[in-house]
C-alpha positions as semicolon CSV with decimal commas, in nm:
position;residue;x (nm);y (nm);z (nm)
1;M;-0,402;-3,305;6,981
2;L;-0,658;-3,033;7,045
3;R;-0,383;-2,789;7,137
4;I;-0,185;-2,874;6,824
5;G;-0,500;-2,815;6,614
6;I;-0,558;-2,480;6,778
7;V;-0,195;-2,382;6,716
8;L;-0,216;-2,483;6,347
9;L;-0,541;-2,292;6,309
10;G;-0,380;-1,987;6,463
11;L;-0,085;-2,013;6,224
12;L;-0,316;-2,039;5,925
13;L;-0,517;-1,736;6,038
14;S;-0,202;-1,534;6,097
15;C;-0,061;-1,637;5,757
16;S;-0,387;-1,543;5,595
17;S;-0,385;-1,208;5,772
18;F;-0,021;-1,148;5,669
19;A;-0,090;-1,243;5,307
20;S;-0,384;-1,007;5,297
21;R;-0,176;-0,729;5,445
22;E;0,112;-0,794;5,198
23;S;-0,123;-0,793;4,897
24;S;-0,280;-0,472;5,019
25;L;0,061;-0,314;5,048
26;S;0,165;-0,426;4,698
27;L;-0,157;-0,279;4,556
28;L;-0,154;0,049;4,746
29;D;0,216;0,129;4,770
30;N;0,251;0,247;4,406
31;R;0,296;0,611;4,494
32;F;0,492;0,868;4,300
33;R;0,540;1,242;4,331
34;V;0,492;1,493;4,051
35;D;0,711;1,803;4,068
36;P;0,542;2,145;4,030
37;T;0,766;2,227;3,729
38;I;0,628;1,940;3,521
39;T;0,378;2,047;3,255
40;Q;0,331;1,705;3,095
41;I;0,394;1,358;3,233
42;T;0,343;1,002;3,116
43;F;0,295;0,704;3,350
44;V;0,395;0,360;3,220
45;I;0,230;0,114;3,458
46;Y;0,294;-0,260;3,432
47;R;0,032;-0,489;3,580
48;E;-0,053;-0,856;3,594
49;K;-0,151;-0,999;3,255
50;G;-0,525;-0,995;3,197
51;S;-0,597;-0,770;3,495
52;Q;-0,820;-0,463;3,485
53;P;-0,669;-0,118;3,413
54;V;-0,544;0,063;3,719
55;V;-0,724;0,350;3,888
56;L;-0,510;0,664;3,902
57;V;-0,561;0,880;4,211
58;R;-0,464;1,249;4,216
59;P;-0,314;1,418;4,524
60;D;-0,658;1,562;4,607
61;G;-0,819;1,217;4,593
62;R;-0,990;1,253;4,256
63;K;-0,978;0,931;4,053
64;Y;-0,907;0,877;3,684
65;Y;-1,034;0,563;3,507
66;A;-0,949;0,415;3,168
67;S;-1,315;0,440;3,066
68;R;-1,369;0,800;3,179
69;N;-1,126;1,084;3,230
70;P;-1,094;1,456;3,145
71;E;-0,964;1,597;2,816
72;N;-0,611;1,651;2,946
73;V;-0,576;1,276;3,015
74;R;-0,503;1,022;2,739
75;W;-0,515;0,653;2,826
76;Y;-0,370;0,363;2,629
77;Q;-0,415;0,011;2,762
78;E;-0,295;-0,339;2,683
79;P;-0,357;-0,671;2,864
80;S;-0,056;-0,608;3,090
81;M;0,014;-0,235;3,062
82;D;-0,137;0,111;3,100
83;I;0,023;0,419;2,944
84;I;-0,135;0,736;3,078
85;S;-0,034;1,081;2,957
86;I;-0,147;1,392;3,148
87;D;-0,107;1,756;3,053
88;N;-0,055;2,000;3,342
89;P;-0,072;1,732;3,615
90;M;-0,149;1,833;3,972
91;P;0,174;1,853;4,177
92;G;0,207;1,619;4,471
93;P;0,178;1,247;4,550
94;W;-0,011;1,034;4,294
95;Q;-0,111;0,670;4,337
96;A;-0,193;0,378;4,105
97;I;-0,443;0,129;4,246
98;G;-0,457;-0,209;4,075
99;K;-0,269;-0,534;4,028
100;V;0,058;-0,359;3,952
101;S;0,345;-0,593;3,864
102;P;0,603;-0,592;4,148
103;K;0,888;-0,646;3,898
104;N;0,841;-0,333;3,682
105;N;0,603;-0,127;3,894
106;V;0,553;0,230;3,763
107;K;0,783;0,432;3,536
108;L;0,753;0,808;3,488
109;I;0,839;1,002;3,174
110;S;0,846;1,378;3,216
111;H;0,925;1,670;2,985
112;L;0,883;1,446;2,681
113;Q;0,999;1,621;2,365
114;L;1,000;1,532;1,994
115;S;1,265;1,686;1,770
116;T;1,319;1,609;1,402
117;D;1,543;1,692;1,112
118;T;1,430;1,991;0,909
119;F;1,293;1,916;0,566
120;P;1,469;2,085;0,277
121;S;1,251;2,362;0,140
122;R;1,290;2,195;-0,200
123;V;1,281;1,821;-0,263
124;Y;1,256;1,623;-0,587
125;H;0,998;1,376;-0,703
126;G;1,145;1,026;-0,700
127;E;1,433;1,092;-0,461
128;E;1,488;0,902;-0,136
129;M;1,630;1,051;0,182
130;K;1,713;0,955;0,538
131;F;1,504;1,139;0,796
132;T;1,552;1,126;1,173
133;A;1,336;1,205;1,477
134;R;1,441;1,200;1,843
135;L;1,247;1,152;2,166
136;T;1,390;1,292;2,486
137;S;1,280;1,297;2,847
138;D;1,426;1,572;3,066
139;N;1,657;1,656;2,772
140;K;1,801;1,302;2,772
141;P;1,742;1,032;2,508
142;L;1,436;0,827;2,595
143;Q;1,537;0,461;2,612
144;L;1,229;0,291;2,757
145;K;1,174;0,015;2,500
146;D;0,816;-0,066;2,596
147;F;0,718;0,294;2,534
148;L;0,928;0,341;2,219
149;D;0,773;0,033;2,060
150;R;0,432;0,201;2,088
151;V;0,513;0,555;1,976
152;N;0,429;0,510;1,604
153;L;0,605;0,799;1,429
154;K;0,511;0,883;1,071
155;V;0,548;1,147;0,799
156;T;0,245;1,268;0,602
157;F;0,217;1,495;0,297
158;R;-0,095;1,708;0,247
159;K;-0,158;1,925;-0,060
160;Y;-0,114;2,292;0,028
161;V;-0,435;2,494;0,022
162;E;-0,469;2,857;0,130
163;D;-0,701;2,910;0,428
164;E;-0,752;2,538;0,467
165;E;-0,919;2,585;0,805
166;S;-1,203;2,778;0,641
167;L;-1,298;2,479;0,424
168;I;-1,547;2,216;0,528
169;K;-1,393;1,886;0,636
170;E;-1,493;1,704;0,315
171;A;-1,317;1,966;0,099
172;R;-0,984;1,957;0,279
173;P;-0,691;1,769;0,123
174;V;-0,642;1,413;0,244
175;P;-0,297;1,350;0,398
176;T;-0,085;1,071;0,252
177;V;0,157;0,874;0,470
178;I;0,491;0,841;0,286
179;G;0,699;0,694;0,569
180;E;0,682;0,537;0,913
181;F;0,973;0,561;1,155
182;A;1,145;0,276;1,332
183;D;1,387;0,249;1,623
184;D;1,478;-0,115;1,561
185;G;1,835;-0,093;1,431
186;R;1,732;-0,208;1,082
187;G;1,763;-0,037;0,747
188;L;1,885;0,318;0,797
189;D;1,830;0,309;1,177
190;E;2,167;0,287;1,347
191;V;2,103;0,173;1,707
192;P;1,787;-0,001;1,831
193;G;1,608;0,138;2,135
194;D;1,813;0,458;2,165
195;G;1,522;0,698;2,120
196;V;1,642;0,794;1,770
197;F;1,389;0,702;1,502
198;T;1,489;0,677;1,137
199;V;1,281;0,648;0,821
200;K;1,367;0,615;0,452
201;L;1,143;0,863;0,275
202;A;1,054;0,806;-0,090
203;M;0,932;1,133;-0,240
204;S;0,634;0,982;-0,420
205;P;0,401;1,289;-0,415
206;E;0,361;1,460;-0,751
207;P;0,533;1,797;-0,797
208;G;0,362;2,079;-0,608
209;K;0,345;2,252;-0,271
210;Y;0,267;2,045;0,038
211;R;0,225;2,070;0,411
212;V;0,449;1,808;0,569
213;R;0,353;1,683;0,912
214;I;0,577;1,474;1,138
215;T;0,364;1,311;1,408
216;S;0,395;1,059;1,685
217;G;0,091;0,915;1,844
218;N;-0,047;0,600;1,999
219;G;-0,359;0,751;2,146
220;V;-0,154;0,870;2,447
221;F;0,149;1,056;2,329
222;L;0,070;1,319;2,067
223;R;0,327;1,548;1,917
224;A;0,333;1,717;1,576
225;Q;0,566;1,933;1,374
226;E;0,464;2,089;1,045
227;Q;0,632;2,279;0,763
228;D;0,575;2,369;0,398
229;V;0,775;2,189;0,130
230;L;0,801;2,226;-0,248
231;V;0,826;1,904;-0,452
232;Y;1,003;1,967;-0,784
233;P;1,002;1,740;-1,091
234;K;1,278;1,483;-1,106
235;P;1,595;1,660;-1,229
236;L;1,746;1,344;-1,385
237;T;1,670;1,113;-1,675
238;S;1,796;0,760;-1,737
239;T;1,777;0,613;-2,088
240;F;1,856;0,256;-2,193
241;I;1,990;0,210;-2,547
242;Q;1,973;-0,155;-2,653
243;S;2,246;-0,284;-2,884
244;R;2,183;-0,514;-3,182
245;E;2,543;-0,600;-3,266
246;D;2,802;-0,818;-3,090
247;N;3,075;-0,556;-3,092
248;Q;2,849;-0,275;-2,965
249;P;2,755;-0,267;-2,590
250;H;2,424;-0,165;-2,444
251;Q;2,426;0,186;-2,297
252;V;2,256;0,348;-1,999
253;V;2,276;0,726;-2,036
254;I;2,204;0,935;-1,723
255;S;2,163;1,308;-1,764
256;G;2,116;1,584;-1,507
257;E;1,908;1,896;-1,563
258;Q;2,109;2,210;-1,610
259;G;2,058;2,463;-1,330
260;M;1,935;2,193;-1,090
261;I;2,223;1,944;-1,064
262;K;2,577;2,047;-0,982
263;P;2,804;1,970;-1,282
264;G;3,049;1,686;-1,218
265;S;2,852;1,551;-0,919
266;L;2,676;1,267;-1,101
267;A;2,770;0,910;-1,006
268;A;2,574;0,597;-1,081
269;H;2,583;0,223;-1,092
270;I;2,355;-0,036;-1,246
271;V;2,312;-0,408;-1,196
272;H;2,244;-0,597;-1,518
273;T;2,094;-0,947;-1,503
274;D;2,109;-1,191;-1,798
275;P;1,861;-1,473;-1,875
276;G;2,069;-1,711;-1,662
277;K;2,027;-1,476;-1,359
278;K;2,394;-1,385;-1,368
279;E;2,456;-1,027;-1,252
280;F;2,697;-0,778;-1,403
281;R;2,762;-0,447;-1,222
282;V;2,872;-0,128;-1,398
283;D;2,975;0,196;-1,222
284;G;3,039;0,538;-1,364
285;V;3,120;0,897;-1,263
286;A;3,064;1,214;-1,462
287;E;3,357;1,410;-1,594
288;P;3,427;1,745;-1,426
289;D;3,173;2,009;-1,537
290;S;2,964;1,737;-1,706
291;L;2,599;1,657;-1,650
292;K;2,605;1,315;-1,814
293;V;2,719;0,962;-1,727
294;T;2,725;0,678;-1,980
295;L;2,739;0,322;-1,849
296;K;2,820;0,041;-2,094
297;V;2,703;-0,319;-2,062
298;P;2,863;-0,581;-2,295
299;Y;2,629;-0,731;-2,555
300;T;2,646;-1,111;-2,538
301;G;2,388;-1,198;-2,799
302;Q;2,232;-1,456;-2,566
303;L;1,864;-1,496;-2,638
304;G;1,615;-1,438;-2,356
305;N;1,489;-1,180;-2,109
306;Y;1,721;-0,929;-1,938
307;A;1,668;-0,688;-1,647
308;W;1,853;-0,391;-1,502
309;H;1,817;-0,153;-1,207
310;G;2,046;0,091;-1,034
311;E;2,112;0,401;-0,825
312;I;2,202;0,760;-0,904
313;Y;2,388;1,001;-0,677
314;A;2,412;1,374;-0,736
315;T;2,436;1,712;-0,562
316;D;2,174;1,985;-0,567
317;L;2,320;2,294;-0,730
318;A;2,143;2,553;-0,513
319;S;2,179;2,397;-0,168
320;E;2,475;2,158;-0,212
321;R;2,244;1,891;-0,069
322;P;2,337;1,532;-0,161
323;L;2,069;1,357;-0,366
324;Y;1,990;0,991;-0,415
325;F;1,755;0,842;-0,676
326;P;1,685;0,471;-0,715
327;I;1,631;0,334;-1,067
328;T;1,344;0,088;-1,066
329;E;1,389;-0,240;-1,249
330;S;1,333;-0,244;-1,626
331;T;1,339;-0,540;-1,866
332;Y;1,410;-0,606;-2,229
333;S;1,445;-0,911;-2,455
334;V;1,691;-1,038;-2,715
335;V;1,526;-1,250;-2,986
336;Q;1,656;-1,428;-3,293
337;E;1,692;-1,207;-3,601
338;I;1,457;-1,283;-3,890
339;D;1,544;-1,268;-4,266
340;L;1,316;-0,990;-4,392
341;E;1,286;-1,133;-4,744
342;Q;1,206;-1,478;-4,610
343;A;0,959;-1,322;-4,367
344;R;0,793;-1,138;-4,659
345;I;0,763;-1,457;-4,863
346;M;0,625;-1,645;-4,566
347;R;0,378;-1,367;-4,499
348;E;0,260;-1,364;-4,863
349;A;0,220;-1,742;-4,856
350;E;0,025;-1,713;-4,535
351;L;-0,201;-1,447;-4,685
352;A;-0,253;-1,657;-5,000
353;Q;-0,347;-1,954;-4,786
354;Q;-0,589;-1,737;-4,591
355;R;-0,746;-1,611;-4,918
356;K;-0,784;-1,968;-5,046
357;I;-0,949;-2,076;-4,722
358;E;-1,180;-1,777;-4,742
359;Q;-1,277;-1,855;-5,102
360;E;-1,349;-2,216;-5,012
361;R;-1,561;-2,101;-4,722
362;L;-1,759;-1,865;-4,947
363;L;-1,810;-2,143;-5,207
364;I;-1,935;-2,384;-4,940
365;E;-2,171;-2,117;-4,807
366;A;-2,302;-2,050;-5,162
367;R;-2,360;-2,422;-5,222
368;E;-2,536;-2,455;-4,890
369;A;-2,755;-2,155;-4,970
370;Q;-2,847;-2,303;-5,310
371;R;-2,926;-2,639;-5,151
372;M;-3,153;-2,470;-4,902
373;K;-3,332;-2,287;-5,187
374;N;-3,388;-2,614;-5,374
375;I;-3,530;-2,774;-5,060
376;I;-3,764;-2,477;-5,012
377;Y;-3,875;-2,500;-5,379
378;I;-3,950;-2,870;-5,341
379;I;-4,145;-2,816;-5,019
380;V;-4,346;-2,529;-5,170
381;G;-4,415;-2,727;-5,489
382;N;-4,537;-3,025;-5,291
383;I;-4,764;-2,805;-5,083
384;I;-4,911;-2,650;-5,401
385;V;-4,972;-2,996;-5,556
386;I;-5,143;-3,113;-5,241
387;I;-5,362;-2,803;-5,229
388;L;-5,459;-2,844;-5,598
389;A;-5,536;-3,210;-5,540
390;L;-5,759;-3,123;-5,246
391;I;-5,941;-2,856;-5,450
392;T;-5,993;-3,097;-5,741
393;W;-6,121;-3,365;-5,510
394;F;-6,358;-3,123;-5,346
395;I;-6,496;-2,997;-5,683
396;R;-6,547;-3,346;-5,819
397;R;-6,727;-3,447;-5,502
398;K;-6,962;-3,150;-5,536
399;I;-7,036;-3,230;-5,905
400;K;-7,099;-3,596;-5,826
401;A;-7,335;-3,508;-5,544
402;R;-7,530;-3,274;-5,773
403;K;-7,569;-3,540;-6,041
404;E;-7,708;-3,782;-5,785
405;I;-7,964;-3,535;-5,652
406;L;-8,094;-3,410;-5,995
407;P;-8,278;-3,737;-6,109
408;E;-8,451;-3,764;-5,775
409;M;-8,578;-3,411;-5,806
410;Q;-8,715;-3,481;-6,154
411;L;-8,907;-3,791;-6,035
412;N;-9,060;-3,604;-5,748
413;M;-9,182;-3,318;-5,963
414;P;-9,569;-3,329;-6,028
415;K;-9,687;-3,417;-6,383
416;K;-9,893;-3,165;-6,577
C-alpha cells in the first residue's frame, strides 16, 4: 500500500509539473514577428474573459502596458480583448504575455488603409446620398469582424473658417455628425463584414461652405480624410394643391430650378394615405425639356385627416450627378362644408346671446352695487344714531350731576 501511495503521489506531482509547464507555454508562446517594412501595425489579442490586459514585449525587451505606453501606442481593451495599434513598430519578434485565448490567439493587421468616395464639390441641402468607405490590410479588404465592429466610421461637417488654426479653441466651429457608417449588410450596405462601410447621408447642414471630415476611430485606429464642400440651397420645390370638388383631383406640383436641374430628368412618386389608412401611390416623369412634374391624386370627398410623402429623383445639370430628395410627410384635412348664410345667422344669434348675457351680468352687478351702498348707508346711519345717543346721555348726566351739587354748595356757604 505504501508503494502504491508513493506511486500515486509521484503521478500527481508529475501531472502538476506538466500542467504548470503547459500553462507557461500557452502564456509565453504568443510570439509574432514584425517585418521591417511595416510602418503601422495593429494587434488583436483575444484573452480569457475577465482577465487582465496583456503585457506587450518589444524585441528589445521593453514592455508596453494598457495603463502606460508611449504616444505611438494606442490601446483599446474589453473584458476579453485587447486591440493595440503601434506606429513605426520595432522590427523583430514581439510577444504578448497574459491569459491569451488558445482558440483565437493573436491576429495581426498591417498596412491598414482607409479609402472613401470623394464628395461632390457641390451638394444640395435636403438631398440624400450613398457614401462608401473601405478598410484594407496589405491592399486587401479587411474582413476581421471583431475589429470591423469596433471601427466606428463617421462623417462630420464643420463650418469653413479661414485660418481656423489661429483661433482659440472656444471660437472654432463645432463639427456636426451627419452620418455613421455600418458594415452590417443593412440599409444601403451590400455585404456584411466585407470591409466596405456604407452610410446614407442626409445633407441637413444649411447652405454654406464646410470642411467635411471622414474619420474612423475607436481610441486605437485613427484615420481621417478631409475636403471642402459647398452646400447649395435645395433646387426643387414641391407644392400640394388641395381640391374642393369631387371631379377635381388633388395635385402635387414638383418644380426644378432652372440652371441647376437638367431638363427632363425629374421623376417622382408620392404615397397618399386616406383616413382609413389606405394607401394610394402616384408616379410621374417630366416631359422632355421640362422642369415640372404634376402628380394627381383622386378627390374622394371622404371626411377626415390625410397624409402624403414621397421621393424626387433628378440629375444635376453641371455634373450629371444623380440626385435624390425625400419628401417628408405632410397632412391635411377634409371637413364638411358649411352654408355661409346659415353660418352668418348662427353667428349673429350667438353674438346677440352673448350681448344679452353681458347686459344681464351688468344689471346684476349694478343691483349688487346698489345693495351694498344701501347696506353701507344703514350701517353709517346706525353708527351716527348711536354716537348721538351717547353724546346726549353724557350731556344729560353732566347736567344732572351739576344740579345735585349746586344745593349742597349753597347750604355750605357761610351766612352774612
